[in-house]
Phi, psi and omega in degrees: 000331171298329181285325177296319178292323175297324177290322176302305180300316176298323174297320179292312181301311184292333174291320170294325177296325188262035183288125188267129177244127186251143174225143180236003183198157177304318189296324178299312184288329176291316178296323180292319178297322183292325177280331183267336195294133178286323180299323175286322174300320176290332178291322184292324182294325176290325177292318181297321180297312181306318181288328176287334178293318175296324177290321177287329180285339164299321175284324183286354180292331180255349176042060181284137186206155180203139174256135179241135177223149172218138186219145179236116184242121181251100171289092184296320168235119175292147176295141179275130178244142177257115182251148178301131177297328183296340176303317186266009179092012183274175170296146185285147180088358177242169179236158180234139186283141175210144173260116178247160176117175178246137181286315185252121181229133180234134184230128173233131184219140179226126187232086179291153174210135183226124178287122172266331171227114180215092181307317176304318182288325185286317176296326176297320184298315180301324184294316172293330171301317181292327178299314182297317174295322180301318183294329176292323180292324181301314174300321179292327178296316181298317181296319179299311175310306179309307187301317185293326186281319177296313183294322181294317183288326179297313185284331172299319179303303189307311187298312180299319182300317181288323176294333174294316183293323183297313181300315184295321176290323179299320182297323177296314183297325178296317181301317183292327181287324184292323179289328169297320181289325176295321177293314180301319184291322179297321186280352179081017183277321183233161181291156172301321182304322175300325178291325186290320184292319182295316178304310179295325173306306174303319174304311180302321180290320177296322176299317176298322173304308188295326178293317183299320189288320173298322179290323179295316178303321177296321186291311176311310175306310175300327177288328177291327181285329184285321186266005173052059174244159186291148166308327177294332173302147174243127181259138173226124172257126177233084195285138177266110186298140178239110182259020182290142172244014179289142177284155186246135176281139185254124176277141174301132177242121187244029186295320187286324184286330178294319184296314183294315174297319176293333177289326178295309179301327175292318179294330175291310183307309181301321178294316177296327179293314179293322183289325179288345183293339183282346179287152176284158172240147181239140187230146166273124172241160179199170179205136177229119183220150181233137168235133178244125179246140179198151173250005179255314180186174171284156185068026183289118187288344178273333178275154181255151176274124184264119179286149167208140181209160163202167179222152175182196182230148177231125172259121179250127181236122187268128168266111190294151179238179187299330181290321182296310183295332181293313177297323177290324176292327181287325171303318178295326180289321172290331170300309179295325177295316180286336170290328178293310195294337177301307184296323178292320184290324178294322174298312183300318184299309176301323175297313179306315182292322180290323182293322182294322183289322181296314190286326174301309176298326177289318182299312182294319178286328180295315185299317184291321178294314180306309187307314183297311181300322180297318181298310187294318183295328184285324174295322179295314180302318177298316185288318177302325180284335174290316176298328176294315179297333176275011182054036174238010176232136188279148188292320175303323178288336182283315175306321176293318169294318177308313187290328172292325174294319179300305180305321180285331174291320179294315182289330177287330182286318180302312185294327177296318173296323178297315177305307180302323178301302183300327177292316176301308178308316179293328178289327174298318183292327183280327195266330183264090183245000000 
């Protein structure tokens, strides 16, 4: 019974470990990656942190703070004071020892402070607000990069799958051709070398299938890494073909330029924070204190608590040091670097937009051209095959024509998948803004 129970548990855990995740289109794998990506979860945490920093910066504009202290003092030996003896009827010029003070003293004090004028704190709030917006833009860029990588791997797998299908079908055709060649060899029409060449042709197709299967496994592992799923899980892509060759309008995507401009704004705010740090601050201060004195014991019910309080204003003036000047210089340098980055990223963004359109047009043209080439190659092969069956066309040329059709078919299939990939890249560009 124990063995059966253990086997049942093992089966359950094994089933969980071998969980199969199926995708039939790019949107499904993108949604899955968005939900599971550790990079995106980290980005969400950064956004939350930036919001908290902005919230605390709003409070810190006034920097409300207070110190609270409580002390209990037992004066084991009170200080000795010397008083003129003549006060007590003694001879002039002499002194009498006397002890003054309380043995048990308790002090309770609270000292609040609120900044009324603090230019640096207000400037820091603007810096945190910019940082909050910047973190959201960074998250979008992370998502866009992740989406493009996931889609690229997805269509790599689809392309390899389609090529394997074509090669398996071609392998059957190669077997049929080989049977005809073998029959002609048995009839003494062609040489044994032709049989060998046909056999080699089949083996090469099998080898290509094996290489593509290895490539699919590598792409699946890469997809698991991008989606942050356990290695034990199994991913299965069952793509639904889309044969559309229509061009897609590309919307301007300004995420990178927005990021660069916000970085400039953040650098400007940080420089302002450093410069405002030289300004004085004006604070409201106060104090509320209680003191209890007793010669009997602590918490003496007969003793009374003596209150003391005050309110006022405090002006704080910071004397800059070398470190302060170095921080200001660093903030100026960071501002210059971010301004240079804006120009570069704006130019890069324009180039990427044009490149995206160019790649889409190129993919559509390539798909149409490869389709026409395949049609011509296939027509040539059929005519050559008919001549071969009539024993008026050499075997070597037939195998060359056979492989031409195979390569043209693979090229056409790769072109179709490439068009779908470029279309999905444009969809990502248009949707993540």
